[in-house]
C-alpha positions in Angstrom: 15.2 -29.2 0.4 15.1 -29.4 4.2 18.4 -30.9 5.3 19.8 -31.0 1.8 21.1 -27.8 0.3 23.2 -29.3 -2.4 20.6 -28.4 -5.0 17.4 -26.4 -4.8 14.7 -28.9 -4.3 12.1 -26.5 -2.9 8.6 -27.9 -3.3 6.9 -26.7 -0.1 6.9 -23.1 1.2 5.3 -21.2 4.1 4.2 -17.6 3.4 4.0 -15.7 6.6 1.2 -13.0 6.3 -1.8 -13.5 4.1 -2.6 -9.9 3.2 -2.2 -7.8 0.1 1.3 -9.2 -0.5 1.3 -12.6 1.0 -2.0 -14.0 -0.3 -1.4 -13.2 -4.0 2.1 -14.6 -3.6 0.8 -17.7 -2.0 -1.6 -18.3 -4.9 1.1 -17.7 -7.4 3.4 -20.3 -5.9 0.5 -22.7 -5.7 -0.3 -22.2 -9.4 3.3 -23.2 -10.2 2.9 -26.6 -8.4 4.2 -25.7 -5.0 2.6 -26.8 -1.7 1.9 -23.6 0.3 1.2 -23.0 4.0 -0.4 -19.6 4.3 0.2 -18.4 7.8 -1.5 -15.5 9.5 -2.1 -14.7 13.1 -5.5 -13.1 12.2 -8.0 -15.9 12.8 -10.6 -13.9 10.9 -8.5 -14.1 7.7 -7.8 -17.8 8.2 -11.5 -18.6 8.7 -12.3 -16.6 5.6 -9.6 -18.4 3.5 -10.8 -21.9 4.7 -14.3 -20.9 3.6 -13.1 -19.6 0.3 -14.2 -16.1 1.1 -11.9 -13.4 -0.2 -11.2 -10.2 1.7 -9.0 -8.7 -1.2 -10.4 -7.2 -4.4 -7.6 -8.8 -6.4 -8.5 -12.3 -5.3 -11.8 -13.9 -6.0 -13.8 -16.5 -4.0 -13.5 -18.8 -7.0 -9.7 -18.6 -7.0 -9.6 -19.5 -3.3 -12.0 -22.3 -3.8 -9.9 -23.7 -6.6 -6.8 -23.3 -4.4 -8.3 -25.3 -1.6 -9.4 -28.0 -4.0 -5.8 -28.7 -4.9 -5.1 -29.9 -1.3 -1.8 -28.0 -1.6 -2.9 -24.7 0.0 -3.1 -24.8 3.8 -4.2 -21.6 5.6 -3.3 -21.7 9.2 -2.5 -19.5 12.2 0.1 -21.9 13.5 3.9 -21.6 13.0 4.1 -25.4 13.7 4.0 -26.0 10.0 7.5 -24.5 9.6 9.4 -27.9 9.9 7.3 -29.2 7.0 8.5 -26.6 4.5 11.6 -26.0 2.4 11.4 -22.2 2.3 9.8 -19.5 4.4 8.7 -16.1 2.9 7.9 -13.3 5.3 5.3 -10.8 4.1 4.1 -9.1 7.3 3.4 -5.4 7.9 6.2 -2.9 8.8 4.3 0.3 9.7 5.4 3.5 11.3 4.9 4.2 15.0 3.2 7.3 16.3 6.6 9.2 16.0 6.8 8.2 12.3 9.8 5.9 13.0 10.0 2.2 11.9 7.9 -0.2 13.9 9.3 -3.7 13.4 7.3 -5.2 16.2 5.2 -7.5 14.0 8.2 -8.5 11.9 10.4 -9.3 14.9 7.6 -11.3 16.6 7.1 -13.4 13.4 10.8 -14.0 13.0 11.2 -15.1 16.6 8.3 -17.5 16.1 9.9 -18.9 13.0 13.2 -19.3 14.8 11.8 -21.8 17.2 10.9 -24.2 14.4 13.7 -23.5 11.9 15.4 -26.5 10.4 18.8 -27.0 8.8 18.8 -26.4 5.0 15.8 -24.1 5.0 15.7 -20.8 3.0 14.2 -17.7 4.7 13.3 -14.8 2.5 12.1 -11.4 3.8 9.8 -9.4 1.5 8.5 -6.8 3.9 9.6 -3.2 3.1 12.2 -2.1 5.6 15.4 0.0 6.0 18.8 -1.1 4.7 20.4 -3.5 7.2 17.3 -5.1 8.6 18.0 -8.6 7.0 21.6 -8.7 8.3 21.2 -6.7 11.6 17.7 -7.8 12.8 16.5 -11.0 11.0 19.8 -12.9 11.0 20.6 -12.6 14.7 17.0 -13.4 15.8 16.9 -16.5 13.6 20.3 -17.7 14.9 19.6 -17.1 18.5 16.2 -18.8 18.5 17.3 -21.8 16.4 20.9 -22.3 17.5 21.8 -22.6 13.8 24.2 -20.5 11.8 23.0 -18.3 8.9 24.7 -19.0 5.6 25.9 -22.4 6.8 23.0 -24.3 8.4 20.2 -22.3 6.8 19.9 -19.5 4.2 18.7 -16.0 4.2 17.7 -13.6 1.4 15.8 -10.4 0.9 13.4 -9.7 -2.0 11.3 -6.5 -1.9 7.6 -7.0 -2.6 6.4 -5.0 -5.6 2.7 -5.9 -5.7 0.4 -3.0 -6.7 -3.1 -3.7 -5.4 -5.8 -2.9 -7.9 -3.4 -2.8 -10.8 -4.9 -5.0 -13.6 -2.1 -4.2 -16.1 0.5 -6.4 -14.5 0.0 -9.8 -13.0 2.2 -10.6 -10.0 4.5 -12.9 -12.0 5.1 -10.2 -14.6 6.6 -7.8 -12.1 10.4 -8.2 -12.2 11.7 -9.7 -8.9 14.7 -8.2 -7.3 16.5 -10.7 -5.1 19.5 -10.9 -2.8 21.2 -13.3 -0.5 23.4 -13.2 2.6 26.0 -15.4 0.9 26.5 -16.5 -2.7 24.8 -19.8 -1.8 21.9 -18.0 -0.3 21.5 -15.9 -3.4 21.7 -19.0 -5.7 18.9 -20.7 -3.8 16.8 -17.6 -3.9 17.4 -17.2 -7.6 16.4 -20.7 -8.4 13.2 -20.5 -6.3 11.9 -17.2 -7.7 12.9 -18.0 -11.3 10.3 -20.8 -11.1 7.4 -18.4 -10.6 8.5 -15.0 -11.9 9.0 -14.1 -15.5 12.1 -12.0 -14.8 14.5 -12.1 -11.8 17.3 -9.6 -11.1 20.0 -10.4 -8.6 21.8 -7.8 -6.6 25.0 -8.0 -4.6 23.6 -7.8 -1.0 20.4 -7.6 1.0 21.2 -3.9 1.7 21.1 -3.1 -2.0 17.8 -4.9 -2.4 16.4 -3.2 0.7 17.5 0.2 -0.6 16.0 -0.5 -4.0 12.4 -0.7 -2.6 13.0 2.5 -0.7 14.3 4.3 -3.7 11.3 3.3 -5.8 8.9 4.7 -3.2 10.9 7.8 -2.2 11.0 8.7 -5.9 7.2 8.6 -6.0 6.7 10.4 -2.7 9.0 13.3 -3.8 7.4 13.6 -7.3 3.8 13.3 -6.2 4.3 15.7 -3.3 5.9 18.1 -5.8 3.0 18.0 -8.2 0.6 18.5 -5.2 2.5 21.6 -4.3 2.3 22.9 -7.9 -1.5 22.1 -7.9 -2.0 24.5 -4.9 0.0 27.2 -6.7 -2.1 26.7 -9.9 -5.2 27.1 -7.8 -4.1 30.5 -6.6 -3.0 31.5 -10.2 -6.3 30.2 -11.7 -4.4 27.8 -13.9 -5.5 24.2 -14.5 -2.7 21.9 -13.4 -4.3 19.0 -15.2 -4.2 20.8 -18.5 -0.6 21.7 -17.8 0.3 18.1 -17.2 -1.4 16.9 -20.4 0.6 19.5 -22.4 3.9 18.6 -20.8 3.2 14.9 -21.6 3.5 15.7 -25.3 7.3 16.0 -24.9 8.7 12.6 -25.9 11.6 12.6 -23.5 12.7 14.0 -20.2 9.3 14.3 -18.6 7.3 11.7 -16.5 3.7 12.7 -15.6 2.6 12.6 -12.0 -0.9 13.6 -10.8 -2.1 15.6 -7.8 -4.5 14.4 -5.2 -5.7 14.8 -1.6 -2.5 13.2 -0.2 -0.6 10.0 -0.6 -1.7 6.9 1.3 -1.0 3.2 1.4 1.5 1.0 3.1 4.5 2.0 0.9 4.8 5.5 -0.6 4.2 7.5 2.6 6.0 5.0 4.8 9.1 3.5 3.1 10.9 6.8 2.6 10.7 7.5 6.3 12.4 4.1 6.9 15.2 5.4 4.8 15.2 8.8 6.6 15.3 7.1 10.0 18.3 4.9 8.9 20.1 7.9 7.4 19.6 9.9 10.7 21.2 7.0 12.6 24.3 7.6 10.5 24.2 11.4 11.1 22.7 12.1 7.7 19.4 13.3 6.3 17.5 13.6 3.1 16.0 17.1 2.6 13.9 15.9 -0.3 12.2 13.2 1.8 11.8 15.6 4.7 10.1 18.2 2.6 8.0 15.7 0.5 6.7 14.2 3.7 5.8 17.6 5.1 4.0 18.6 1.8 2.1 15.3 1.8 0.9 15.6 5.4 -0.4 19.2 4.6 -2.4 18.0 1.6 -5.6 17.0 3.5 -5.4 20.4 5.4 -5.3 22.2 2.1 -8.3 20.3 0.8 -10.2 21.0 4.0 -9.5 24.7 3.7 -10.7 24.7 0.1 -13.9 23.1 1.1 -14.4 25.6 3.9 -14.0 28.4 1.4 -16.4 26.8 -1.1 -19.0 26.3 1.6 -18.7 30.0 2.5 -19.0 31.1 -1.1 -22.2 29.1 -1.5 -23.6 30.3 1.8 -23.8 26.8 3.3 -24.6 26.5 7.0 -21.8 26.5 9.6 -22.6 22.9 10.3 -22.9 21.6 6.7 -23.6 18.0 5.6 -20.5 16.7 3.8 -20.1 13.4 2.0 -16.7 11.9 1.2 -16.8 9.6 -1.9 -14.0 7.0 -1.4 -11.9 6.4 1.7 -9.5 3.8 0.3 -6.0 5.2 -0.4 -6.3 4.3 -4.1 -9.0 3.2 -6.5 -10.7 -0.2 -6.5 -9.2 -1.6 -3.3 -10.4 -1.9 0.3 -7.3 -0.6 2.1 -7.4 2.6 4.2 -3.8 2.5 5.5 -2.4 6.0 5.7 -5.4 7.2 3.6 -5.7 11.0 3.4 -9.5 10.5 3.6 -9.1 9.7 7.3 -7.3 12.9 8.1 -9.7 14.9 5.9 -12.8 13.4 7.7 -11.3 14.2 11.1 -10.4 17.8 10.1 -13.9 18.5 8.7 -15.6 16.9 11.7 -13.5 19.0 14.0 -14.8 22.1 12.2 -18.3 21.2 13.2 -19.6 19.7 10.0 -21.6 16.5 9.7 -19.4 14.1 7.8 -20.4 10.8 6.2 -18.8 8.7 3.5 -19.5 6.2 0.8 -17.1 3.6 -0.4 -18.2 0.4 -2.3 -15.2 -1.5 -0.9 -15.1 -0.4 2.8 -18.0 -0.8 5.2 -16.6 0.8 8.3 -13.7 3.1 9.3 -12.2 4.8 12.3 -11.3 8.5 11.9 -10.5 11.0 14.6 -11.6 8.6 17.3 -15.0 8.2 15.7 -16.6 5.2 13.9 -18.2 5.8 10.5 -20.1 3.4 8.3 -20.5 3.7 4.6 -23.9 5.2 3.6 -25.9 4.4 0.6 -25.4 6.7 -2.3 -28.7 7.7 -3.7 -30.4 10.8 -5.0 -32.0 11.9 -1.7 -28.7 11.8 0.2 -26.9 13.7 -2.6 -29.6 16.4 -2.6 -29.3 16.8 1.2 -25.5 17.1 1.1 -24.0 20.5 0.9 -20.7 19.3 -0.6 -19.6 15.9 -2.0 -15.8 15.5 -1.9 -14.3 13.0 -4.3 -11.2 11.5 -2.6 -10.9 8.1 -4.2 -11.7 7.7 -7.9 -13.1 4.2 -7.9 -13.9 3.0 -11.3 -17.6 2.5 -10.3 -18.1 6.1 -9.2 -21.5 7.3 -10.4 -20.1 10.6 -11.4 -23.0 11.7 -13.5 -25.4 11.2 -10.6 -23.2 13.0 -8.2 -22.7 16.0 -10.5 -26.5 16.2 -11.2 -27.7 16.1 -7.7 -25.0 17.4 -5.3 -25.1 21.0 -4.4 -21.3 21.4 -4.5 -18.7 18.8 -5.8 -15.1 19.2 -4.9 -13.1 16.8 -7.1 -9.5 15.9 -5.9 -9.0 13.3 -8.7 -10.1 15.1 -11.9 -12.9 12.6 -12.6 -15.3 15.4 -13.5 -13.1 16.8 -16.2 -15.2 15.5 -19.0 -18.4 16.9 -17.7 -17.6 20.4 -18.9 -18.0 23.6 -17.0 -20.6 23.4 -14.2 -21.1 26.0 -11.6 -21.3 23.5 -8.8 -18.1 21.5 -9.6 -14.6 22.5 -8.5 -11.5 20.5 -9.2 -8.3 20.5 -7.0 -5.6 22.2 -8.9 -7.9 23.6 -11.6 -7.9 27.2 -10.6 -10.9 29.2 -9.3 -8.5 31.5 -7.6 -8.3 32.3 -3.9 -11.6 31.4 -2.4 -10.8 32.6 1.2 
């Protein structure tokens, strides 16, 4: 397509970022016959990809090996491949800074690098989650300034929010409806034709701002509702009512109710982050969302509540002041190796600050940093469990040896309700299941 935008002839693409979003997307395009340059500044990732060694649970070594054998997948840390492609898809992180405001540093650096190689006729799509206006107000001027080209005339820009859900085996990437937008009608047309070749369903919206807001709405919706159910779980604890039983009963209503489940806090790169992008943008316009503000506050308090419950349980069971505590699972959700914004990190820090000896086990994560300390995953065997005063289940990985934990641990505090089927045991406590005020 480069130099010819009369018809969508995209055959070669560059996917900038080879993480949880970019790598599966690269392999999807590859499976549909495209030539793909997978670009990432992390040399460790590039070396792993070139050796067909996956660093993501959702991608196997065999898939990478087969991808390399096509001779159409080219992992690289160089942006110099940009002139060789017809389309560029940007999938880089957009985290929060220490003040919980948008940090577009990585994105802006990537776009500036792209701009130096940008060619006439190319299509640039942003997939990173961000606030409404980013595509038009940030990406467009950086690309124009660095390339000397004019967006919508010399090259094309669109926005399509990523919707990948790591660890979700129910939906393949191509089965998740793709929302797309374009800076101009021609930009939108080219984006439609590109994504329609790899996704089963494509939905076009009128502007990049609508597409950007769509992703923030999806995750603000979840933040508000999960934070709400977490708050109700703390109330149920004090009332000695089982929130999990309440939810199951409420689910029997065939309309008007959507079940959400409590936990130790919401982690990941989307739900606790994206709504704050929206809040930041709203505040720039002199507005605010009380729902997002309160939900964020409730979510950040969740690890503190869990830590307080554990302290109360230790006291009830006459555990020493410096107890041995074991966290099962530090990933922000089951069956993945991602700790971004994981509540486990805050919980470990809080418990360590209280003087306890904290360790963790996670089958997917060998090492973490929490509270300025480095921790390595310990082996989970009978002797360790017996010498642990309390095991805290934070992440409900599908491989959790729950029977062994319940049989050998002195106390189990379950934040995910995985012990529900074990019946009533004196050493097992579930978050939101009652047990009254332990303080």
